TORROVEX-842234 format. One line per 4 residues: number of its first residue (from 1); for each residue x, y, z of C-alpha. Coordinates in steps of 0.05 Angstrom, whole numbers, plus 5000, padded with zeros to 4 digits. Each point is the difference from the previous one (the first is absolute). Layout:
NUM> X:Y:Z ~ ... .
***
This chain:
1> 0387:7826:3085 ~ 5066:4984:5037 ~ 5059:5043:4980 ~ 5067:4990:5036 .
5> 5047:5046:4959 ~ 4993:5071:4978 ~ 5046:5056:4974 ~ 4983:5071:5023 .
9> 5033:5070:4999 ~ 5003:5036:5067 ~ 5020:5073:5012 ~ 5008:5041:5063 .
13> 4978:5071:5005 ~ 5045:5059:4982 ~ 5019:5049:5056 ~ 4965:5067:4997 .
17> 5045:5059:4981 ~ 5019:5053:5051 ~ 4966:5067:4990 ~ 5031:5068:4986 .
21> 4963:5059:5033 ~ 5011:5060:5045 ~ 4959:5032:5054 ~ 4957:5055:4975 .
25> 4961:5031:5057 ~ 4977:5069:5017 ~ 5055:5041:5032 ~ 5051:4945:4981 .
29> 5024:5021:4930 ~ 5063:4958:5001 ~ 4977:4935:5032 ~ 5046:4941:5000 .
33> 4992:4934:4963 ~ 4941:4958:5022 ~ 4995:4944:4946 ~ 4978:4935:5032 .
37> 5026:4929:4990 ~ 4972:4952:4951 ~ 4964:4936:5024 ~ 5030:4931:4997 .
41> 4981:4953:4945 ~ 4959:4938:5019 ~ 5034:4933:5008 ~ 4982:4934:4965 .
45> 4983:4950:5055 ~ 4982:4926:4993 ~ 4955:4966:5052 ~ 4979:4928:5006 .
49> 4924:4991:4999 ~ 4971:4933:5025 ~ 4936:5015:4960 ~ 5037:4996:4935 .
53> 5027:4933:4970 ~ 5014:5018:4929 ~ 5036:5055:4959 ~ 4944:5007:4950 .
57> 4988:5074:5017 ~ 5070:5017:4973 ~ 4981:4972:4932 ~ 4948:5056:4991 .
61> 5043:5057:5028 ~ 5075:5002:4987 ~ 5021:5071:5022 ~ 4999:5021:5073 .
65> 5023:5070:5023 ~ 5000:5035:5067 ~ 4981:5073:5007 ~ 5051:5054:4989 .
69> 5012:5052:5055 ~ 4971:5070:4990 ~ 5044:5062:4991 ~ 5012:5044:5061 .
73> 4961:5064:5006 ~ 5006:5071:5023 ~ 5005:5019:5074 ~ 5043:4939:5014 .
77> 4943:4954:4982 ~ 5022:4927:4995 ~ 4975:4962:4938 ~ 4957:4939:5012 .
81> 5037:4934:4997 ~ 4976:4949:4950 ~ 4959:4940:5025 ~ 5037:4934:5002 .
85> 4974:4947:4952 ~ 4987:4934:5035 ~ 4999:4941:4954 ~ 4964:4938:5028 .
89> 5028:4933:4981 ~ 4988:4929:5021 ~ 5042:4966:5052 ~ 5058:4965:4969 .
93> 5014:5053:4947 ~ 5072:5012:4977 ~ 5020:5066:4968 ~ 5053:4995:4946 .
97> 5037:5051:4959 ~ 4973:4990:4931 ~ 5064:5017:4963 ~ 5046:4952:5037 .
101> 4950:4951:5028 ~ 5032:5006:5069 ~ 4961:4998:5064 ~ 4990:5067:5033 .
105> 4955:4978:5058 ~ 4958:4941:5023 ~ 4936:5021:5032 ~ 4992:4930:5028 .
109> 4949:4996:5055 ~ 5017:5066:5032 ~ 4948:5048:5023 ~ 5051:5058:5000 .
113> 4997:5049:4941 ~ 5059:5005:4953 ~ 5020:5066:4973 ~ 5025:4985:4931 .
117> 5013:5070:4969 ~ 5010:5063:5040 ~ 4967:5064:4978 ~ 5044:5061:4981 .
121> 5016:5046:5056 ~ 4966:5068:5001 ~ 5046:5058:4980 ~ 5018:5056:5045 .
125> 4967:5068:4992 ~ 5042:5062:4990 ~ 4990:5018:5074 ~ 5056:4950:5015 .
129> 5052:5036:4958 ~ 5002:5071:5030 ~ 5068:5020:5026 ~ 5032:5063:5022 .
133> 5025:5014:4930 ~ 4941:4969:4963 ~ 4939:5027:5034 ~ 4953:4990:4942 .
137> 5014:4933:4968 ~ 4960:4990:4936 ~ 5008:4926:4994 ~ 4974:4938:5036 .
141> 5016:4927:5000 ~ 4962:4956:4949 ~ 4965:4940:5026 ~ 5035:4931:5000 .
145> 4989:4954:4942 ~ 4952:4943:5000 ~ 5023:4927:4993 ~ 4971:4956:4947 .
149> 5011:4927:4979 ~ 4967:4940:4969 ~ 4992:4940:5047 ~ 4975:4930:4995 .
153> 4953:4974:5054 ~ 5001:4924:5010 ~ 4955:4963:5046 ~ 5031:4939:5035 .
157> 4945:4966:5040 ~ 5012:4994:5075 ~ 4984:4929:5020 ~ 5031:4949:5048 .
161> 4990:4942:4951 ~ 5001:4996:4925 ~ 4962:4947:4963 ~ 5036:4981:4936 .
165> 4994:4947:4946 ~ 4982:4990:4926 ~ 4932:5023:4973 ~ 4939:4956:5016 .
169> 5031:4961:5058 ~ 4947:5024:5048 ~ 5029:5061:5035 ~ 4936:5041:4995 .
173> 4958:4942:5028 ~ 5052:4992:5057 ~ 4998:5073:5016 ~ 4923:5001:5002 .
177> 5000:4942:5048 ~ 5051:5024:5051 ~ 4981:5075:4998 ~ 4941:5045:4989 .
181> 5026:5020:4933 ~ 4954:4984:4941 ~ 5043:4998:4937 ~ 4969:4979:4934 .
185> 5009:4927:4988 ~ 4994:4961:4933 ~ 5033:4944:4965 ~ 5044:5037:4951 .
189> 5069:5032:5001 ~ 5014:5068:5028 ~ 4932:5005:5036 ~ 5035:5045:5051 .
193> 5026:5062:4968 ~ 5020:5038:5063 ~ 5027:4981:5071 ~ 4945:4985:5049 .
197> 5012:5011:5075 ~ 4964:4962:5055 ~ 5006:4990:5076 ~ 5007:4929:5027 .
201> 4965:4996:5068 ~ 5027:4946:5047 ~ 4962:5021:5062 ~ 5046:5043:5041 .
205> 5050:5010:4946 ~ 5003:5004:4924 ~ 5038:5028:4940 ~ 4991:5037:4934 .
209> 5006:4959:4937 ~ 5008:5024:4928 ~ 4977:4959:4941 ~ 5051:5018:4946 .
213> 4973:4989:4929 ~ 5023:4936:4964 ~ 5072:5004:4980 ~ 5027:4971:4938 .
217> 5069:4980:4974 ~ 5036:5064:4979 ~ 4966:5042:5052 ~ 5066:5028:5025 .
221> 5010:5028:4930 ~ 4932:5032:5000 ~ 4963:4943:4963 ~ 4926:5004:5010 .
225> 4996:5052:5055 ~ 5061:4972:5036 ~ 5030:5063:5030 ~ 4934:5030:5019 .
229> 4983:4936:5039 ~ 5068:4983:5031 ~ 5010:5068:5034 ~ 4943:4982:5046 .
233> 5037:4941:5030 ~ 5060:5042:5021 ~ 4973:5021:5067 ~ 4972:4931:5019 .
237> 5037:4961:5054 ~ 4976:4931:4980 ~ 4976:4971:4934 ~ 4948:4946:4993 .
241> 5014:4964:4936 ~ 4936:4969:4974 ~ 5004:4944:4947 ~ 4950:4957:4963 .
245> 5021:4932:5030 ~ 4947:4965:4960 ~ 5029:5026:4935 ~ 4932:5015:4973 .
249> 5030:5038:4940 ~ 5057:4950:4988 ~ 5050:5040:5040 ~ 5052:4971:5047 .
253> 4999:5031:5070 ~ 5076:4992:5011 ~ 5015:5033:4934 ~ 4952:5057:5016 .
257> 5033:5015:5067 ~ 5069:5000:4968 ~ 4977:5045:4943 ~ 4968:5051:5048 .
261> 5057:5001:5047 ~ 5047:5012:4941 ~ 4958:5062:4982 ~ 5002:5025:5071 .
265> 5076:4994:5002 ~ 5009:5034:4933 ~ 4956:5058:5019 ~ 5032:5012:5068 .
269> 5047:4952:5036 ~ 4968:5022:5066 ~ 4934:4970:4975 ~ 5035:4934:4986 .
273> 5023:4997:5073 ~ 4932:5012:5032 ~ 4971:4947:5045 ~ 4953:4955:4962 .
277> 4944:4950:5014 ~ 4973:4956:4946 ~ 4925:4988:4998 ~ 4986:4941:4954 .
281> 4929:5017:4979 ~ 4944:4961:4968 ~ 5012:4936:5039 ~ 4926:4986:4999 .
285> 5006:4986:4926 ~ 5049:4942:5014 ~ 4961:4939:5024 ~ 5056:4951:5009 .
289> 5035:5007:5067 ~ 5064:4970:4975 ~ 5003:5050:4944 ~ 4988:5057:5049 .
293> 5059:4977:5044 ~ 5045:4990:4939 ~ 4987:5072:4976 ~ 5013:5030:5070 .
297> 5062:4957:5009 ~ 5027:5021:4930 ~ 4991:5075:5017 ~ 5033:4992:5067 .
301> 5057:4961:4972 ~ 5012:5049:4944 ~ 5008:5057:5050 ~ 5035:4960:5054 .
305> 4940:5004:5048 ~ 4982:4935:5036 ~ 4956:5029:5055 ~ 4954:5060:5012 .
309> 5055:5028:5046 ~ 5050:5003:4943 ~ 5023:5065:4967 ~ 4945:4994:4947 .
313> 4939:4964:5028 ~ 4952:4967:4951 ~ 4925:4998:5018 ~ 4950:4959:4960 .
317> 4936:5042:4998 ~ 4935:5013:4961 ~ 4981:5073:4995 ~ 4931:4976:4974 .
321> 4983:4955:5060 ~ 5044:5032:5054 ~ 5038:4935:5012 ~ 5070:5013:5031 .
325> 4993:5075:4998 ~ 4998:5013:5077 ~ 5067:4964:5014 ~ 5032:5040:4943 .
329> 4975:5066:5028 ~ 5023:4986:5071 ~ 5069:4979:4974 ~ 5004:5066:4961 .
333> 4979:5037:5064 ~ 5057:4967:5038 ~ 5050:5018:4947 ~ 4978:5073:5003 .
337> 5008:5001:5077 ~ 5070:4971:4991 ~ 5017:5052:4948 ~ 4975:5068:5023 .
341> 4987:5055:4951 ~ 5058:5046:4982 ~ 4952:5051:4970 ~ 5029:4983:4933 .
345> 5017:5073:4982 ~ 5038:5010:4934 ~ 5061:5042:5010 ~ 5006:5069:4965 .
349> 5049:4996:4942 ~ 5002:5074:4987 ~ 4987:5062:5040 ~ 4963:5063:4982 .
353> 5062:5041:5012 ~ 5036:4958:4948 ~ 4946:5017:4949 ~ 4996:5075:5013 .
357> 5066:5018:5035 ~ 5041:5042:4951 ~ 5062:4993:5040 ~ 5043:4938:4989 .
361> 5021:4980:5069 ~ 5071:4975:5009 ~ 5027:4936:5033 ~ 5069:4978:5023 .
365> 5035:4933:4998 ~ 5061:4992:5044 ~ 5048:4947:5018 ~ 5006:5001:5075 .
369> 5049:4941:5007 ~ 5022:4938:4961 ~ 4935:4964:5016 ~ 4951:5057:5015 .
373> 4967:5049:4950 ~ 4948:5053:5014 ~ 4944:5030:4956 ~ 4970:5066:5024 .
377> 4971:5066:4975 ~ 4932:5034:4991 ~ 4978:4956:4943 ~ 5011:4938:5043 .
381> 4964:5030:5060 ~ 4938:5016:4955 ~ 4997:4931:4972 ~ 5005:4969:5070 .
385> 4942:5045:5020 ~ 4951:4961:4955 ~ 5032:4931:4999 ~ 4989:4945:5052 .
389> 5065:4960:5000 ~ 4968:4948:5046 ~ 4954:4976:4946 ~ 5019:4955:4941 .
393> 4972:5048:4948 ~ 5031:5060:5035 ~ 5069:4967:5001 ~ 4994:4982:4926 .
397> 4983:5073:4984 ~ 5060:5021:5040 ~ 5046:4953:4961 ~ 4973:5026:4933 .
401> 5009:5072:5024 ~ 5073:4988:5017 ~ 5010:4970:4931 ~ 4961:5053:4960 .
405> 5033:5059:5035 ~ 5070:4972:4983 ~ 5018:4988:5073 ~ 5019:4927:4990 .
409> 5046:5021:4944 ~ 5033:5052:5044 ~ 5010:4948:5055 ~ 5034:4955:4949 .
413> 5046:5057:4978 ~ 5020:5009:5072 ~ 5021:4927:5004 ~ 4943:4967:5039 .
417> 5004:4926:5004 ~ 4948:4946:5014 ~ 4989:4994:5076 ~ 5018:5074:5013 .
421> 4949:5042:5041 ~ 4962:5059:4972 ~ 4971:5048:5052 ~ 4940:5042:4982 .
425> 4977:5046:5056 ~ 4999:4948:5057 ~ 4984:4942:4952 ~ 5056:4951:4985 .
429> 5001:4951:4941 ~ 5048:4949:4976 ~ 5021:5011:4928 ~ 4997:4945:4948 .
433> 5011:4999:4925 ~ 4936:4997:4961 .
***
């Protein structure tokens, strides 16, 4: 069973308490304090595992806790630290804060472990508190608190190319022909109920393609299994839009393409701007050559594509017979070479410090001159620490942060005008009225 979303509770280990004790040895009746330190609590660590491709294990177990540190002992004995808990997830997993729905971290394709929650620090034993006036301290430091939160794990498939289209247009047949994947194939709607990944081998090169289950109108609103399916397209660089050119179910290919593109745009405007190639499938069921040419011409004309070198190329193919498939694949490979991967990492929208930090950090908005304003302070520095302003999503998060924190309102109160410059720790932006 394929599961691409799960909600779990994670908890780091509590730090062990420091110990209170005194030396009691023969001939040393008044020994000093010798209470040892407590051990550190274990961390919660996430790690990508290439042997896992589903989140089904998290449906059977919802609570995950690292070990707590042990209390310190006599004779300056240090308590044992708790073991870290390593949680293995598939590549492409995104970790979200359950309460706000904001992204905490994208595991992506990284092989590096990500420490999500830190264990509590072990408390100091009473041996640390002896002074010239307090030679027998009877207190020790308690261990640091654990951290606990509920998170949502979402799997967004990592593939170079996404295969989209309405149900029963031949996507599974196409995938089985061009890759070694063997999805179930039948002549009824929603045959595919989970994304299938396959590798297209073109000799010395190739790419990974994901068959996204059949979309329907309203998918962006969650109709059918819309959201569950659409999330798997977000990392793809190119989309192959498969349509039933023969209209075997009375559907119009041009209307189908427009409907699916509308759903992509509504779900996420970035999806609507992805590079597309149209594969007009089931051409083997059209026997009249003039009719074939008319259908392809109508599709190209509808999307302003006159040749295969246009922005959206249209390829007449038959997934059943293999006709026209090779030229399509080589065209897609060329597009991938022209548009190198950007690793498609989703930017963090909230930091762990924001969730557990009790201190509300300040920020400062200043008018440096008639046309220059500055925004600084610890809260801004922390935000910049987990935000990539060079990416589109990172910049959108930055804009929302400035609005939600009331910074834009303060700039307006200071008299900022459209076209003025806002400086944020080395970054300069032109202000405009939203």
